[in-house]
MARSE-187198 format. One record per residue (C-alpha): residue number from 1; x, y, z. Coordinates in Angstrom, 3 decimals. Layout:
N
   num         px         py         pz
   NUM          X          Y          Z
...
END
This chain:
406
   num         px         py         pz
     1     31.030     -6.007    -18.918
     2     28.221     -3.892    -17.466
     3     24.766     -4.234    -17.974
     4     21.635     -1.682    -16.757
     5     18.667     -3.260    -14.458
     6     15.777     -0.714    -14.684
     7     14.163     -0.489    -11.288
     8     11.076      1.381     -9.368
     9     10.569      3.239     -6.413
    10      7.865      3.913     -3.860
    11      8.995      7.203     -1.845
    12      6.807      7.708      1.824
    13      5.944     11.198      1.269
    14      9.334     13.292      2.434
    15     11.284     10.418      4.546
    16     10.694      6.680      2.710
    17     10.792      4.693     -0.868
    18     10.807      1.623     -2.141
    19     12.673      0.158     -5.274
    20     11.574     -2.788     -7.258
    21     14.925     -4.445     -9.252
    22     13.350     -6.623    -11.731
    23     15.111     -5.921    -15.395
    24     12.825     -3.793    -17.746
    25      9.416     -4.349    -16.196
    26      6.986     -1.447    -14.932
    27      5.603     -2.063    -11.392
    28      3.557      0.220     -9.623
    29      3.075      2.851    -12.066
    30     -0.270      4.808    -12.243
    31     -1.509      7.113    -14.756
    32     -3.642     10.401    -14.750
    33     -6.606     10.407    -17.741
    34     -6.792     14.621    -17.921
    35     -8.335     15.989    -20.207
    36     -7.478     19.445    -20.635
    37     -9.158     22.484    -22.107
    38     -8.404     22.155    -25.485
    39     -8.694     18.275    -25.588
    40    -10.931     16.296    -28.374
    41    -12.702     15.153    -25.350
    42    -13.667     18.246    -23.899
    43    -14.062     20.152    -27.702
    44    -16.652     17.399    -28.483
    45    -18.418     18.146    -25.508
    46    -18.671     22.206    -26.119
    47    -20.836     23.007    -28.694
    48    -18.829     25.217    -31.019
    49    -20.181     25.373    -34.404
    50    -19.992     29.043    -36.207
    51    -16.508     29.467    -33.675
    52    -12.625     30.183    -34.596
    53    -10.484     26.905    -34.876
    54    -10.288     24.453    -32.112
    55     -8.216     24.561    -29.554
    56     -7.224     27.770    -30.161
    57     -7.234     30.724    -27.847
    58     -9.039     32.667    -30.572
    59    -11.809     30.205    -30.092
    60    -12.224     30.855    -26.044
    61    -12.317     34.611    -26.537
    62    -15.164     33.659    -28.872
    63    -16.462     31.294    -26.840
    64    -16.470     34.090    -23.789
    65    -18.120     36.709    -26.444
    66    -20.809     34.668    -27.379
    67    -21.743     33.903    -23.578
    68    -21.581     37.167    -22.816
    69    -23.859     38.386    -25.129
    70    -26.647     35.284    -25.452
    71    -26.495     33.835    -22.212
    72    -25.597     36.366    -19.449
    73    -27.452     37.046    -16.517
    74    -25.715     39.602    -14.201
    75    -25.659     39.232    -10.473
    76    -28.175     42.080     -9.983
    77    -30.396     39.279    -11.133
    78    -29.717     37.015     -9.051
    79    -31.118     36.170     -5.203
    80    -29.524     38.202     -2.182
    81    -27.764     34.978     -0.892
    82    -23.799     35.601     -2.582
    83    -23.705     32.694     -5.259
    84    -20.124     30.565     -5.314
    85    -17.816     31.930     -8.098
    86    -15.121     30.130    -10.294
    87    -12.860     30.859    -13.448
    88    -15.161     31.657    -16.483
    89    -15.566     28.382    -18.722
    90    -15.219     26.366    -15.564
    91    -14.193     24.900    -12.034
    92    -11.660     22.686    -13.046
    93     -8.021     22.090    -12.497
    94     -6.039     19.677    -13.593
    95     -2.772     18.011    -12.215
    96     -0.382     18.760    -15.221
    97      2.735     15.884    -15.934
    98      4.787     18.105    -18.141
    99      4.243     21.052    -14.582
   100      5.643     18.509    -11.780
   101      3.249     17.681     -8.967
   102      1.394     21.265     -9.023
   103     -2.439     21.849    -10.092
   104     -3.701     24.597    -12.526
   105     -6.603     25.923    -13.626
   106     -7.014     28.027    -17.030
   107     -8.134     32.005    -16.300
   108     -9.124     34.101    -18.282
   109     -8.035     37.990    -18.061
   110     -8.019     41.304    -19.738
   111     -9.996     43.151    -22.241
   112    -10.177     41.568    -24.903
   113     -9.529     38.414    -22.671
   114     -6.397     36.102    -22.488
   115     -6.600     32.980    -21.646
   116     -3.860     31.756    -19.171
   117     -2.816     28.333    -17.396
   118     -2.110     29.288    -13.767
   119     -0.485     26.772    -10.645
   120     -2.892     27.281     -7.717
   121     -0.783     28.111     -4.498
   122     -2.334     28.504     -1.270
   123      0.795     29.408      0.202
   124      0.962     32.856     -1.850
   125     -0.821     36.031     -1.845
   126      0.124     37.565     -5.153
   127     -1.584     36.490     -8.596
   128      1.017     37.082    -10.979
   129      1.451     36.371    -14.976
   130      4.778     36.422    -17.428
   131      4.028     39.917    -18.873
   132      6.038     41.337    -21.456
   133      9.230     39.375    -20.597
   134     11.657     37.764    -22.842
   135     12.614     35.045    -21.042
   136      9.184     33.759    -21.014
   137      8.389     29.565    -21.889
   138      5.376     29.992    -24.574
   139      4.735     26.867    -25.112
   140      3.877     23.686    -23.113
   141      4.815     20.123    -24.462
   142      2.462     17.441    -23.780
   143      5.216     14.153    -24.238
   144      2.583     11.750    -24.286
   145      0.015     13.308    -27.316
   146      3.080     15.235    -28.679
   147      1.187     18.336    -28.789
   148      1.973     21.962    -28.304
   149      0.078     24.088    -26.285
   150      0.815     27.654    -26.963
   151      0.952     30.030    -23.947
   152     -0.243     33.818    -23.658
   153      1.868     36.630    -22.256
   154     -0.045     38.825    -20.467
   155      0.935     42.880    -21.705
   156     -1.317     45.948    -20.466
   157     -0.519     47.811    -23.357
   158     -2.823     45.231    -25.213
   159     -5.439     45.422    -22.402
   160     -7.632     47.631    -22.438
   161     -9.026     47.662    -19.106
   162     -5.168     47.459    -17.938
   163     -4.201     50.225    -15.577
   164     -0.579     49.962    -13.780
   165     -0.901     50.464     -9.478
   166      0.466     53.859     -8.690
   167      3.494     54.508     -6.507
   168      1.012     55.701     -3.467
   169     -1.684     53.432     -3.734
   170     -2.502     50.986     -0.314
   171     -1.517     48.362     -2.456
   172      1.980     49.305     -2.279
   173      3.477     48.791      0.990
   174      7.020     47.618      1.975
   175      8.632     45.020      2.092
   176      7.371     43.211     -0.862
   177      6.648     46.358     -2.804
   178      8.342     49.336     -3.886
   179      7.998     51.912     -6.569
   180      9.700     51.591    -10.103
   181     10.657     55.457    -11.067
   182     11.151     54.752    -14.747
   183      7.889     52.636    -14.923
   184      5.973     55.403    -12.740
   185      4.249     52.758    -11.339
   186      4.064     50.447     -7.951
   187      7.163     47.202     -8.550
   188      6.479     43.860     -6.755
   189      9.487     41.224     -5.578
   190      8.138     37.463     -4.897
   191     11.024     35.233     -3.555
   192      9.774     30.946     -3.745
   193     11.552     28.259     -2.716
   194     13.680     27.987     -6.227
   195     12.153     30.405     -8.130
   196     11.297     34.064     -8.048
   197      9.263     36.647    -10.020
   198      9.308     40.104    -10.097
   199      7.322     43.126    -12.250
   200      4.634     45.875    -11.300
   201      1.531     45.747    -10.215
   202     -1.362     46.158    -12.624
   203     -4.942     46.363    -12.396
   204     -7.302     44.544    -15.136
   205    -10.300     42.614    -14.624
   206    -10.514     38.603    -14.080
   207    -13.598     37.155    -16.109
   208    -15.264     34.968    -13.429
   209    -18.303     33.334    -13.647
   210    -21.477     31.678    -11.154
   211    -20.794     27.997    -10.551
   212    -23.822     27.314    -13.057
   213    -24.545     25.846    -16.675
   214    -24.823     28.500    -18.381
   215    -22.404     30.487    -15.576
   216    -23.573     34.155    -15.113
   217    -20.469     36.059    -16.490
   218    -18.891     37.871    -13.534
   219    -16.185     40.314    -14.270
   220    -14.153     41.391    -11.035
   221    -11.218     44.427    -11.034
   222     -8.306     42.707     -9.278
   223     -4.334     43.654     -8.659
   224     -2.130     41.039    -10.773
   225      1.685     41.331    -10.652
   226      2.898     42.151    -14.048
   227      6.195     39.712    -14.541
   228      8.392     41.367    -15.832
   229     11.253     38.584    -14.577
   230     10.908     34.949    -13.965
   231     13.857     32.665    -11.917
   232     14.203     29.161    -11.506
   233     11.032     26.803    -12.190
   234      9.211     29.316    -13.665
   235     11.651     29.461    -16.689
   236     10.763     25.768    -17.416
   237      9.246     23.295    -14.689
   238      6.293     24.905    -12.615
   239      4.126     28.018    -12.739
   240      5.297     28.600    -16.188
   241      2.101     30.406    -17.203
   242      1.775     32.452    -13.712
   243      1.036     32.144    -10.745
   244     -2.671     32.246     -8.796
   245     -2.766     33.269     -5.052
   246     -4.939     31.803     -3.089
   247     -3.697     33.209      0.194
   248     -5.088     35.445      3.323
   249     -4.201     38.431      1.939
   250     -5.958     41.474      1.462
   251     -4.047     41.464     -2.579
   252     -5.351     37.640     -3.019
   253     -8.574     37.072     -5.228
   254    -10.325     35.330     -2.750
   255     -9.684     38.458     -0.193
   256    -10.768     41.063     -3.158
   257    -14.146     39.102     -3.823
   258    -15.092     38.666     -0.148
   259    -14.333     42.384      0.496
   260    -16.676     43.008     -2.327
   261    -18.972     41.411     -1.150
   262    -19.781     39.204     -4.354
   263    -19.148     35.938     -2.700
   264    -18.703     34.838      1.101
   265    -15.533     34.844      2.795
   266    -14.495     31.360      1.978
   267    -13.224     28.718     -0.650
   268    -12.396     25.109     -1.622
   269    -10.099     23.910     -3.668
   270    -10.375     20.098     -4.080
   271     -7.797     17.625     -6.014
   272     -8.898     14.431     -7.534
   273     -6.760     11.070     -7.186
   274     -7.146     10.768    -10.987
   275     -5.498     14.685    -10.873
   276     -8.575     15.948    -12.269
   277    -10.293     18.627     -9.456
   278    -12.075     21.870     -9.119
   279    -11.896     25.267     -7.101
   280    -14.980     27.280     -6.315
   281    -15.462     30.472     -4.294
   282    -18.008     31.337     -1.654
   283    -17.693     27.615     -1.045
   284    -19.262     26.819      2.716
   285    -18.846     23.225      2.011
   286    -21.191     20.438      3.722
   287    -22.210     20.157      7.243
   288    -20.570     16.498      7.119
   289    -17.316     17.719      6.167
   290    -15.063     17.577      8.908
   291    -13.231     21.020      9.954
   292    -10.143     22.668     12.052
   293     -9.980     25.831     12.915
   294     -6.919     27.895     11.536
   295     -3.991     29.821     13.817
   296     -4.602     33.436     12.656
   297     -1.346     34.998     13.097
   298     -1.815     38.966     11.637
   299      2.231     39.699     10.888
   300      1.868     36.460      8.207
   301     -1.570     35.724      7.534
   302     -1.391     31.638      6.058
   303     -3.382     29.075      6.521
   304     -1.641     27.681      9.753
   305     -3.114     24.349     11.305
   306     -2.477     22.268     14.267
   307     -1.774     18.597     14.272
   308     -2.709     17.073     17.718
   309     -1.925     13.399     17.641
   310     -0.020     11.053     15.001
   311     -0.651      7.640     14.578
   312      1.044      5.278     12.745
   313     -0.712      1.473     12.348
   314     -1.511      1.069     16.161
   315      0.756      3.517     17.867
   316      0.012      7.020     18.344
   317      1.141      9.865     20.191
   318      0.115     12.972     21.366
   319      3.078     14.968     19.862
   320      1.795     18.632     18.846
   321      2.708     20.973     16.034
   322      1.379     23.433     13.841
   323      1.792     23.502      9.267
   324      0.933     25.492      6.556
   325     -1.322     24.286      3.732
   326      0.357     25.152      0.923
   327     -0.667     23.639     -2.353
   328      2.259     25.392     -4.292
   329      4.669     22.790     -2.605
   330      4.753     19.439     -3.639
   331      5.692     17.518     -0.660
   332      4.437     16.999      3.276
   333      7.671     18.404      5.404
   334      8.117     17.606      9.319
   335      9.758     18.684     12.203
   336     11.395     17.126     15.091
   337      9.911     15.170     16.682
   338      6.863     14.623     14.792
   339      9.323     12.994     11.563
   340     12.169     10.693     13.922
   341      8.107      9.618     15.415
   342      6.770      8.889     12.141
   343      9.778      7.062      9.658
   344     10.811      5.493     12.760
   345      7.601      3.866     13.792
   346      7.172      2.609     10.136
   347     10.604      1.472      9.779
   348      9.442     -0.871     12.373
   349      6.842     -2.214     10.344
   350      7.917     -2.726      7.034
   351      9.754     -6.115      6.326
   352     11.396     -5.130      3.233
   353     15.334     -5.004      3.026
   354     16.098     -1.023      3.617
   355     18.044      0.553      0.209
   356     20.037      3.359      0.075
   357     18.124      7.091     -0.042
   358     17.192      8.263     -3.174
   359     17.208     12.220     -3.594
   360     15.852     13.963     -0.352
   361     14.242     10.412      0.874
   362     16.005      9.259      3.918
   363     13.876      5.593      4.237
   364     14.067      3.797      1.007
   365     13.294     -0.013      0.687
   366     13.746     -2.581     -1.934
   367     10.816     -4.887     -3.428
   368     11.526     -8.070     -4.205
   369     11.977     -9.297     -7.882
   370      8.693    -10.897     -8.142
   371      6.686     -8.287     -5.404
   372      3.842     -6.748     -7.162
   373      2.504     -5.301     -3.985
   374      3.422     -4.383     -0.076
   375      2.218     -3.425      3.028
   376      1.996      0.186      3.883
   377      1.179      1.503      7.768
   378     -1.726      3.210      8.045
   379     -1.148      7.033      8.735
   380     -3.254      8.952     10.743
   381     -2.712     12.596     11.590
   382     -5.596     14.024     14.413
   383     -6.485     18.147     14.201
   384     -7.279     20.321     16.750
   385    -10.980     20.064     16.860
   386    -10.168     16.350     16.760
   387    -11.121     15.560     13.657
   388     -9.029     12.682     11.421
   389     -7.529     13.003      8.427
   390     -6.197      9.627      6.979
   391     -3.316      9.511      4.212
   392     -4.657      8.385      1.402
   393     -1.125      8.132     -0.819
   394      2.244      8.097      2.264
   395      3.919      6.539     -0.657
   396      5.348      7.682     -4.245
   397      6.993      5.878     -6.763
   398      9.597      6.852     -8.829
   399     11.411      5.007    -11.788
   400     15.025      4.744    -11.649
   401     17.758      2.372    -12.931
   402     21.200      0.674    -11.864
   403     23.665     -0.424    -13.518
   404     25.739     -3.180    -12.324
   405     29.623     -4.390    -13.078
   406     30.498     -8.343    -13.353
END
């Protein structure tokens, strides 16, 4: 005879998790109240008179044209101070439960404009979209609502402002770039941890706007990847409608904006605990914000920072290490000796019973059947320069099932 016992796991990012073994009971769950651009909440907020059917891409295309005709005030009329910009239509970013642990924004590209739902990636430089591909994902099914969101596929032939990047362009530099003689264009290949994209580079227009209501429209010529072939998670789970590279290289959109003098050479990317956030280009932040310097590496430019001290509870150590800030990776990965210090100190402070490892998580703990709370030791990282960062949610929950035979 066998029975199934429902259980729930909390996972300390990288290294620890918890389990509740009470059958069929919901424990420690949390949810996000996400209003995507096509939701009724958003549509009711907008003035949609005399526009195409709500929730369609034609609807947002018409919105862009309407604002362009009746509201647009170009940057020439603005002050000499570079403005703060964001995506045309709003600065929102979203956590999409159906697409893993990444954050996304809606963007508009081409003429006429098409809308795409792209993953925001500070660990990469190239902005690419699924393009003239056969195996592209063309829809996102929301399990929570039972609705299907149609996803656009980019095609240079349908955009009047699109042109291939020639092989003799300064953008076409090895090792990531090559030349496609068949297409007479610069080719590219980007390999990520569990996926890849390849195709050609094209020039087109990215539709941005100032961070005011109504927005001043700003059409920015950019170079993007026409992703003809995708593999791995780009086919079913994350970045299925493109990836928006926010890195330091000259091909990234923040670098293009800064090099053209449209915004200051900075941007902000904030993720809220409810899954909603914002992205702003040219945002220099507030004097009240804490800071830490980047470790600039010309050979491999990325957002590299230094941690000078780790504190778990009342125990601290001056272990120093460098790390890359990468919004395209879901979990924090640590090397030795920082990893061992954190997990062993956590383990010494946790009173729950150790359980079997789950997935990639080595340290797991079982909660009692009637236990609805637990004590998490405080984890504080001191950055180069002295600023401290308190890890807000060092644990995650995961529901699983255990089969017990008797």
